[in-house]
PyMOL Python script that loads the backbone (N, CA, C, O; Angstrom):
from pymol import cmd

cmd.read_pdbstr("""\
ATOM      1  N   MET A   1      21.186  -7.352 -11.375  1.00  0.00           N
ATOM      2  CA  MET A   1      19.896  -6.236 -10.859  1.00  0.00           C
ATOM      3  C   MET A   1      19.849  -7.255  -9.693  1.00  0.00           C
ATOM      4  O   MET A   1      20.279  -8.401  -9.564  1.00  0.00           O
ATOM      5  N   SER A   2      19.303  -6.576  -9.053  1.00  0.00           N
ATOM      6  CA  SER A   2      18.630  -7.246  -7.750  1.00  0.00           C
ATOM      7  C   SER A   2      17.663  -6.479  -7.136  1.00  0.00           C
ATOM      8  O   SER A   2      18.084  -5.450  -6.608  1.00  0.00           O
ATOM      9  N   ILE A   3      16.348  -6.725  -7.053  1.00  0.00           N
ATOM     10  CA  ILE A   3      15.154  -6.764  -6.554  1.00  0.00           C
ATOM     11  C   ILE A   3      15.263  -6.577  -4.863  1.00  0.00           C
ATOM     12  O   ILE A   3      16.000  -7.275  -4.167  1.00  0.00           O
ATOM     13  N   ASP A   4      14.580  -5.735  -4.461  1.00  0.00           N
ATOM     14  CA  ASP A   4      14.888  -5.246  -3.156  1.00  0.00           C
ATOM     15  C   ASP A   4      13.450  -5.721  -2.556  1.00  0.00           C
ATOM     16  O   ASP A   4      12.666  -4.827  -2.235  1.00  0.00           O
ATOM     17  N   TRP A   5      13.105  -6.930  -2.407  1.00  0.00           N
ATOM     18  CA  TRP A   5      11.699  -7.891  -1.683  1.00  0.00           C
ATOM     19  C   TRP A   5      10.930  -7.053  -0.834  1.00  0.00           C
ATOM     20  O   TRP A   5       9.741  -6.810  -1.043  1.00  0.00           O
ATOM     21  N   HIS A   6      11.727  -6.509   0.325  1.00  0.00           N
ATOM     22  CA  HIS A   6      11.186  -5.997   1.451  1.00  0.00           C
ATOM     23  C   HIS A   6      10.881  -4.707   1.123  1.00  0.00           C
ATOM     24  O   HIS A   6      10.097  -4.209   1.930  1.00  0.00           O
ATOM     25  N   ALA A   7      11.340  -3.707  -0.107  1.00  0.00           N
ATOM     26  CA  ALA A   7      11.253  -2.991   0.196  1.00  0.00           C
ATOM     27  C   ALA A   7       9.999  -2.828  -1.064  1.00  0.00           C
ATOM     28  O   ALA A   7       9.303  -1.821  -1.192  1.00  0.00           O
ATOM     29  N   LEU A   8       9.926  -3.856  -1.786  1.00  0.00           N
ATOM     30  CA  LEU A   8       8.703  -4.255  -2.782  1.00  0.00           C
ATOM     31  C   LEU A   8       7.880  -4.627  -1.572  1.00  0.00           C
ATOM     32  O   LEU A   8       6.911  -3.926  -1.281  1.00  0.00           O
ATOM     33  N   GLY A   9       8.109  -5.377  -1.058  1.00  0.00           N
ATOM     34  CA  GLY A   9       6.727  -5.565   0.018  1.00  0.00           C
ATOM     35  C   GLY A   9       6.017  -4.449   0.741  1.00  0.00           C
ATOM     36  O   GLY A   9       4.811  -4.526   0.976  1.00  0.00           O
ATOM     37  N   THR A  10       6.719  -3.452   1.083  1.00  0.00           N
ATOM     38  CA  THR A  10       6.291  -2.494   1.888  1.00  0.00           C
ATOM     39  C   THR A  10       5.410  -1.831   1.192  1.00  0.00           C
ATOM     40  O   THR A  10       4.255  -1.621   1.562  1.00  0.00           O
ATOM     41  N   VAL A  11       5.913  -1.457   0.130  1.00  0.00           N
ATOM     42  CA  VAL A  11       4.860  -0.359  -0.838  1.00  0.00           C
ATOM     43  C   VAL A  11       4.050  -0.852  -0.913  1.00  0.00           C
ATOM     44  O   VAL A  11       3.035  -0.239  -0.584  1.00  0.00           O
ATOM     45  N   LEU A  12       3.900  -2.234  -1.370  1.00  0.00           N
ATOM     46  CA  LEU A  12       2.177  -3.136  -1.359  1.00  0.00           C
ATOM     47  C   LEU A  12       1.391  -2.802  -0.238  1.00  0.00           C
ATOM     48  O   LEU A  12       0.266  -2.328  -0.079  1.00  0.00           O
ATOM     49  N   ALA A  13       2.011  -3.063   0.259  1.00  0.00           N
ATOM     50  CA  ALA A  13       0.964  -3.054   1.973  1.00  0.00           C
ATOM     51  C   ALA A  13       0.725  -1.658   2.337  1.00  0.00           C
ATOM     52  O   ALA A  13      -0.335  -1.460   2.930  1.00  0.00           O
ATOM     53  N   VAL A  14       1.538  -0.560   2.095  1.00  0.00           N
ATOM     54  CA  VAL A  14       1.155   0.897   2.482  1.00  0.00           C
ATOM     55  C   VAL A  14       0.357   1.120   1.427  1.00  0.00           C
ATOM     56  O   VAL A  14      -0.558   1.916   1.638  1.00  0.00           O
ATOM     57  N   THR A  15       0.456   0.494  -0.015  1.00  0.00           N
ATOM     58  CA  THR A  15      -0.430   1.247  -1.341  1.00  0.00           C
ATOM     59  C   THR A  15      -2.106   0.318  -0.975  1.00  0.00           C
ATOM     60  O   THR A  15      -3.147   0.901  -1.280  1.00  0.00           O
ATOM     61  N   LEU A  16      -2.164  -0.858  -0.437  1.00  0.00           N
ATOM     62  CA  LEU A  16      -3.136  -1.333  -0.332  1.00  0.00           C
ATOM     63  C   LEU A  16      -3.846  -0.815   0.757  1.00  0.00           C
ATOM     64  O   LEU A  16      -5.043  -0.532   0.704  1.00  0.00           O
ATOM     65  N   LEU A  17      -3.062  -0.672   1.841  1.00  0.00           N
ATOM     66  CA  LEU A  17      -3.851  -0.189   2.848  1.00  0.00           C
ATOM     67  C   LEU A  17      -4.425   1.183   3.600  1.00  0.00           C
ATOM     68  O   LEU A  17      -5.111   1.501   4.571  1.00  0.00           O
ATOM     69  N   SER A  18      -3.533   1.903   2.274  1.00  0.00           N
ATOM     70  CA  SER A  18      -4.595   3.142   1.938  1.00  0.00           C
ATOM     71  C   SER A  18      -5.649   3.512   0.936  1.00  0.00           C
ATOM     72  O   SER A  18      -6.566   4.324   1.059  1.00  0.00           O
ATOM     73  N   THR A  19      -5.262   2.588  -0.297  1.00  0.00           N
ATOM     74  CA  THR A  19      -6.182   2.412  -0.750  1.00  0.00           C
ATOM     75  C   THR A  19      -7.847   1.547  -0.643  1.00  0.00           C
ATOM     76  O   THR A  19      -8.747   1.529  -1.482  1.00  0.00           O
ATOM     77  N   VAL A  20      -7.775   0.846   0.823  1.00  0.00           N
ATOM     78  CA  VAL A  20      -8.682   0.394   1.309  1.00  0.00           C
ATOM     79  C   VAL A  20      -9.589   1.232   2.139  1.00  0.00           C
ATOM     80  O   VAL A  20     -10.813   1.100   2.106  1.00  0.00           O
ATOM     81  N   GLY A  21      -8.750   2.394   3.139  1.00  0.00           N
ATOM     82  CA  GLY A  21      -8.568   3.153   4.086  1.00  0.00           C
ATOM     83  C   GLY A  21      -9.672   4.105   2.680  1.00  0.00           C
ATOM     84  O   GLY A  21     -10.805   3.889   2.250  1.00  0.00           O
ATOM     85  N   LEU A  22      -8.980   4.798   2.467  1.00  0.00           N
ATOM     86  CA  LEU A  22      -9.492   6.303   1.373  1.00  0.00           C
ATOM     87  C   LEU A  22     -10.728   5.342   0.765  1.00  0.00           C
ATOM     88  O   LEU A  22     -11.553   6.255   0.799  1.00  0.00           O
ATOM     89  N   VAL A  23     -11.207   4.639   0.435  1.00  0.00           N
ATOM     90  CA  VAL A  23     -12.107   4.248  -0.565  1.00  0.00           C
ATOM     91  C   VAL A  23     -13.082   4.011   0.943  1.00  0.00           C
ATOM     92  O   VAL A  23     -14.275   4.123   0.660  1.00  0.00           O
ATOM     93  N   GLY A  24     -12.851   3.709   2.481  1.00  0.00           N
ATOM     94  CA  GLY A  24     -13.498   3.053   2.995  1.00  0.00           C
ATOM     95  C   GLY A  24     -13.989   4.479   3.615  1.00  0.00           C
ATOM     96  O   GLY A  24     -15.163   4.339   3.958  1.00  0.00           O
ATOM     97  N   VAL A  25     -13.536   5.771   3.880  1.00  0.00           N
ATOM     98  CA  VAL A  25     -13.628   6.933   3.980  1.00  0.00           C
ATOM     99  C   VAL A  25     -14.451   7.482   2.975  1.00  0.00           C
ATOM    100  O   VAL A  25     -15.245   8.284   3.467  1.00  0.00           O
ATOM    101  N   PHE A  26     -14.548   7.376   1.942  1.00  0.00           N
ATOM    102  CA  PHE A  26     -15.165   7.882   0.854  1.00  0.00           C
ATOM    103  C   PHE A  26     -16.698   7.101   0.775  1.00  0.00           C
ATOM    104  O   PHE A  26     -17.715   7.717   0.458  1.00  0.00           O
ATOM    105  N   THR A  27     -16.688   6.026   1.027  1.00  0.00           N
ATOM    106  CA  THR A  27     -17.865   5.195   1.169  1.00  0.00           C
ATOM    107  C   THR A  27     -19.015   5.949   2.753  1.00  0.00           C
ATOM    108  O   THR A  27     -20.069   6.585   2.765  1.00  0.00           O
ATOM    109  N   LEU A  28     -18.289   5.543   3.622  1.00  0.00           N
ATOM    110  CA  LEU A  28     -18.755   5.947   4.702  1.00  0.00           C
ATOM    111  C   LEU A  28     -19.455   8.084   4.286  1.00  0.00           C
ATOM    112  O   LEU A  28     -20.620   8.355   4.579  1.00  0.00           O
ATOM    113  N   GLY A  29     -18.720   8.973   3.782  1.00  0.00           N
ATOM    114  CA  GLY A  29     -18.906   9.805   3.177  1.00  0.00           C
ATOM    115  C   GLY A  29     -20.350   9.924   2.080  1.00  0.00           C
ATOM    116  O   GLY A  29     -21.189  10.819   1.987  1.00  0.00           O
ATOM    117  N   VAL A  30     -20.219   8.743   1.409  1.00  0.00           N
ATOM    118  CA  VAL A  30     -21.703   8.612   0.701  1.00  0.00           C
ATOM    119  C   VAL A  30     -22.458   7.840   1.198  1.00  0.00           C
ATOM    120  O   VAL A  30     -23.418   7.609   0.463  1.00  0.00           O
ATOM    121  N   VAL A  31     -22.468   7.406   1.977  1.00  0.00           N
ATOM    122  CA  VAL A  31     -23.531   7.215   2.992  1.00  0.00           C
ATOM    123  C   VAL A  31     -24.059   8.078   4.359  1.00  0.00           C
ATOM    124  O   VAL A  31     -24.960   7.831   5.161  1.00  0.00           O
ATOM    125  N   GLY A  32     -23.278   8.986   4.282  1.00  0.00           N
ATOM    126  CA  GLY A  32     -23.790   9.959   5.021  1.00  0.00           C
ATOM    127  C   GLY A  32     -24.420  11.138   4.032  1.00  0.00           C
ATOM    128  O   GLY A  32     -25.213  12.016   4.373  1.00  0.00           O
ATOM    129  N   LEU A  33     -24.100  11.014   3.291  1.00  0.00           N
ATOM    130  CA  LEU A  33     -24.827  12.123   2.346  1.00  0.00           C
ATOM    131  C   LEU A  33     -26.568  11.559   2.236  1.00  0.00           C
ATOM    132  O   LEU A  33     -27.523  12.328   2.352  1.00  0.00           O
ATOM    133  N   ALA A  34     -26.688  10.031   1.984  1.00  0.00           N
ATOM    134  CA  ALA A  34     -27.576   9.626   1.473  1.00  0.00           C
ATOM    135  C   ALA A  34     -28.761   9.710   2.827  1.00  0.00           C
ATOM    136  O   ALA A  34     -29.983   9.696   2.679  1.00  0.00           O
ATOM    137  N   ARG A  35     -28.038   9.798   4.110  1.00  0.00           N
ATOM    138  CA  ARG A  35     -29.161  10.016   5.474  1.00  0.00           C
ATOM    139  C   ARG A  35     -29.586  11.184   5.596  1.00  0.00           C
ATOM    140  O   ARG A  35     -28.800  12.095   5.336  1.00  0.00           O
ATOM    141  N   PRO A  36     -31.217  11.565   6.109  1.00  0.00           N
ATOM    142  CA  PRO A  36     -31.689  12.939   5.743  1.00  0.00           C
ATOM    143  C   PRO A  36     -30.802  13.536   7.239  1.00  0.00           C
ATOM    144  O   PRO A  36     -30.821  14.719   7.579  1.00  0.00           O
ATOM    145  N   ALA A  37     -30.304  12.802   7.747  1.00  0.00           N
ATOM    146  CA  ALA A  37     -29.944  13.637   9.004  1.00  0.00           C
ATOM    147  C   ALA A  37     -28.753  15.029   9.115  1.00  0.00           C
ATOM    148  O   ALA A  37     -27.624  15.305   8.709  1.00  0.00           O
ATOM    149  N   VAL A  38     -29.416  15.397   9.612  1.00  0.00           N
ATOM    150  CA  VAL A  38     -28.217  17.291   9.272  1.00  0.00           C
ATOM    151  C   VAL A  38     -26.792  16.797  10.386  1.00  0.00           C
ATOM    152  O   VAL A  38     -26.021  17.752  10.484  1.00  0.00           O
ATOM    153  N   ALA A  39     -26.429  15.861  11.003  1.00  0.00           N
ATOM    154  CA  ALA A  39     -25.137  15.241  11.665  1.00  0.00           C
ATOM    155  C   ALA A  39     -24.709  14.257  10.623  1.00  0.00           C
ATOM    156  O   ALA A  39     -23.575  14.075  10.179  1.00  0.00           O
ATOM    157  N   ALA A  40     -25.414  13.879  10.429  1.00  0.00           N
ATOM    158  CA  ALA A  40     -24.817  12.795   9.008  1.00  0.00           C
ATOM    159  C   ALA A  40     -24.305  13.426   7.908  1.00  0.00           C
ATOM    160  O   ALA A  40     -23.228  12.991   7.499  1.00  0.00           O
ATOM    161  N   ARG A  41     -24.719  14.183   7.429  1.00  0.00           N
ATOM    162  CA  ARG A  41     -23.937  15.533   6.721  1.00  0.00           C
ATOM    163  C   ARG A  41     -22.831  16.067   6.880  1.00  0.00           C
ATOM    164  O   ARG A  41     -21.900  15.961   6.082  1.00  0.00           O
ATOM    165  N   GLY A  42     -22.806  16.765   8.033  1.00  0.00           N
ATOM    166  CA  GLY A  42     -21.846  17.323   8.089  1.00  0.00           C
ATOM    167  C   GLY A  42     -20.669  15.772   8.393  1.00  0.00           C
ATOM    168  O   GLY A  42     -19.501  15.969   8.059  1.00  0.00           O
ATOM    169  N   GLY A  43     -20.965  14.510   8.920  1.00  0.00           N
ATOM    170  CA  GLY A  43     -19.497  13.749   8.951  1.00  0.00           C
ATOM    171  C   GLY A  43     -19.497  13.394   7.467  1.00  0.00           C
ATOM    172  O   GLY A  43     -18.361  13.220   7.025  1.00  0.00           O
ATOM    173  N   ALA A  44     -20.550  13.233   6.532  1.00  0.00           N
ATOM    174  CA  ALA A  44     -20.180  13.425   5.166  1.00  0.00           C
ATOM    175  C   ALA A  44     -18.977  13.981   4.503  1.00  0.00           C
ATOM    176  O   ALA A  44     -18.013  13.424   3.978  1.00  0.00           O
ATOM    177  N   TYR A  45     -19.428  15.780   4.737  1.00  0.00           N
ATOM    178  CA  TYR A  45     -18.227  16.499   4.629  1.00  0.00           C
ATOM    179  C   TYR A  45     -16.739  16.294   5.384  1.00  0.00           C
ATOM    180  O   TYR A  45     -15.734  16.617   4.751  1.00  0.00           O
ATOM    181  N   ALA A  46     -16.653  15.947   6.257  1.00  0.00           N
ATOM    182  CA  ALA A  46     -15.442  15.498   7.155  1.00  0.00           C
ATOM    183  C   ALA A  46     -15.217  14.276   6.077  1.00  0.00           C
ATOM    184  O   ALA A  46     -14.007  14.254   5.853  1.00  0.00           O
ATOM    185  N   CYS A  47     -15.620  13.649   5.612  1.00  0.00           N
ATOM    186  CA  CYS A  47     -15.201  12.163   5.076  1.00  0.00           C
ATOM    187  C   CYS A  47     -14.739  12.774   4.056  1.00  0.00           C
ATOM    188  O   CYS A  47     -13.787  12.170   3.563  1.00  0.00           O
ATOM    189  N   PHE A  48     -15.104  14.034   3.362  1.00  0.00           N
ATOM    190  CA  PHE A  48     -14.984  13.882   1.248  1.00  0.00           C
ATOM    191  C   PHE A  48     -13.270  14.681   1.595  1.00  0.00           C
ATOM    192  O   PHE A  48     -12.202  14.315   1.103  1.00  0.00           O
ATOM    193  N   ALA A  49     -13.498  15.876   2.616  1.00  0.00           N
ATOM    194  CA  ALA A  49     -12.132  16.855   3.477  1.00  0.00           C
ATOM    195  C   ALA A  49     -10.786  15.787   3.803  1.00  0.00           C
ATOM    196  O   ALA A  49      -9.600  15.846   3.481  1.00  0.00           O
ATOM    197  N   ALA A  50     -11.427  14.998   4.440  1.00  0.00           N
ATOM    198  CA  ALA A  50     -10.276  13.763   4.457  1.00  0.00           C
ATOM    199  C   ALA A  50      -9.838  13.140   2.911  1.00  0.00           C
ATOM    200  O   ALA A  50      -8.746  13.341   2.379  1.00  0.00           O
ATOM    201  N   CYS A  51     -10.830  12.429   2.395  1.00  0.00           N
ATOM    202  CA  CYS A  51      -9.975  12.572   0.902  1.00  0.00           C
ATOM    203  C   CYS A  51      -9.592  13.112   0.199  1.00  0.00           C
ATOM    204  O   CYS A  51      -8.767  12.655  -0.592  1.00  0.00           O
ATOM    205  N   ALA A  52     -10.030  14.354   0.170  1.00  0.00           N
ATOM    206  CA  ALA A  52      -9.406  15.187  -0.524  1.00  0.00           C
ATOM    207  C   ALA A  52      -8.323  16.272   0.187  1.00  0.00           C
ATOM    208  O   ALA A  52      -7.838  17.217  -0.435  1.00  0.00           O
ATOM    209  N   ALA A  53      -8.100  16.036   1.275  1.00  0.00           N
ATOM    210  CA  ALA A  53      -6.182  15.666   1.897  1.00  0.00           C
ATOM    211  C   ALA A  53      -5.472  14.918   1.425  1.00  0.00           C
ATOM    212  O   ALA A  53      -4.385  15.024   0.858  1.00  0.00           O
ATOM    213  N   ALA A  54      -6.179  14.028   1.693  1.00  0.00           N
ATOM    214  CA  ALA A  54      -4.988  12.899   1.505  1.00  0.00           C
ATOM    215  C   ALA A  54      -4.552  12.635   0.264  1.00  0.00           C
ATOM    216  O   ALA A  54      -3.386  12.284   0.081  1.00  0.00           O
ATOM    217  N   ILE A  55      -5.595  12.796  -0.930  1.00  0.00           N
ATOM    218  CA  ILE A  55      -5.237  12.817  -2.216  1.00  0.00           C
ATOM    219  C   ILE A  55      -4.102  14.427  -2.663  1.00  0.00           C
ATOM    220  O   ILE A  55      -3.080  14.442  -3.349  1.00  0.00           O
ATOM    221  N   ALA A  56      -4.681  15.393  -2.084  1.00  0.00           N
ATOM    222  CA  ALA A  56      -3.565  16.653  -2.156  1.00  0.00           C
ATOM    223  C   ALA A  56      -2.070  16.212  -1.836  1.00  0.00           C
ATOM    224  O   ALA A  56      -0.994  16.622  -2.271  1.00  0.00           O
ATOM    225  N   TRP A  57      -2.456  15.059  -0.759  1.00  0.00           N
ATOM    226  CA  TRP A  57      -0.976  14.756   0.431  1.00  0.00           C
ATOM    227  C   TRP A  57      -0.353  14.042  -0.532  1.00  0.00           C
ATOM    228  O   TRP A  57       0.866  14.202  -0.602  1.00  0.00           O
ATOM    229  N   GLY A  58      -0.971  13.141  -1.450  1.00  0.00           N
ATOM    230  CA  GLY A  58      -0.516  11.898  -2.004  1.00  0.00           C
ATOM    231  C   GLY A  58       0.161  13.396  -3.742  1.00  0.00           C
ATOM    232  O   GLY A  58       1.122  12.991  -4.397  1.00  0.00           O
ATOM    233  N   ILE A  59      -0.171  14.172  -3.970  1.00  0.00           N
ATOM    234  CA  ILE A  59       0.299  14.585  -5.137  1.00  0.00           C
ATOM    235  C   ILE A  59       1.117  15.670  -5.064  1.00  0.00           C
ATOM    236  O   ILE A  59       1.577  16.195  -6.078  1.00  0.00           O
ATOM    237  N   TRP A  60       1.453  16.250  -3.411  1.00  0.00           N
ATOM    238  CA  TRP A  60       2.581  16.554  -2.915  1.00  0.00           C
ATOM    239  C   TRP A  60       3.950  16.054  -3.239  1.00  0.00           C
ATOM    240  O   TRP A  60       4.932  16.406  -3.893  1.00  0.00           O
ATOM    241  N   LEU A  61       3.429  14.740  -2.224  1.00  0.00           N
ATOM    242  CA  LEU A  61       4.523  13.788  -2.303  1.00  0.00           C
ATOM    243  C   LEU A  61       5.019  13.270  -3.470  1.00  0.00           C
ATOM    244  O   LEU A  61       5.981  12.506  -3.385  1.00  0.00           O
ATOM    245  N   ILE A  62       4.394  13.622  -4.916  1.00  0.00           N
ATOM    246  CA  ILE A  62       5.287  13.132  -5.668  1.00  0.00           C
ATOM    247  C   ILE A  62       5.888  14.878  -6.320  1.00  0.00           C
ATOM    248  O   ILE A  62       7.080  15.130  -6.493  1.00  0.00           O
ATOM    249  N   VAL A  63       5.313  15.381  -6.454  1.00  0.00           N
ATOM    250  CA  VAL A  63       5.504  16.098  -7.074  1.00  0.00           C
ATOM    251  C   VAL A  63       6.875  17.565  -5.867  1.00  0.00           C
ATOM    252  O   VAL A  63       7.274  18.670  -6.234  1.00  0.00           O
ATOM    253  N   ALA A  64       7.120  16.919  -4.689  1.00  0.00           N
ATOM    254  CA  ALA A  64       7.769  17.627  -4.258  1.00  0.00           C
ATOM    255  C   ALA A  64       9.624  16.875  -4.679  1.00  0.00           C
ATOM    256  O   ALA A  64      10.740  17.345  -4.459  1.00  0.00           O
ATOM    257  N   LYS A  65       9.234  15.736  -5.256  1.00  0.00           N
ATOM    258  CA  LYS A  65      11.224  14.974  -5.132  1.00  0.00           C
ATOM    259  C   LYS A  65      11.440  16.011  -6.522  1.00  0.00           C
ATOM    260  O   LYS A  65      12.538  16.084  -7.073  1.00  0.00           O
TER     261      LYS A  65
END
""", "prot")
cmd.dss("prot")
cmd.show_as("cartoon", "prot")
cmd.util.cbc("prot")
cmd.orient("prot")
């Protein structure tokens, strides 16, 4: 049994980057909801929609196999 270290490293890198990015976008959404401006609220909803789209895409990738 041999381990493909390159593939494992690629999966690790993509996982870390996508997790940090998704948490960052969600954080921007929470901060946007905390502000009283109407434009901030619209941006927050866009951030939450992007998070939902990323989660749906991940589920689709798992189920489609």
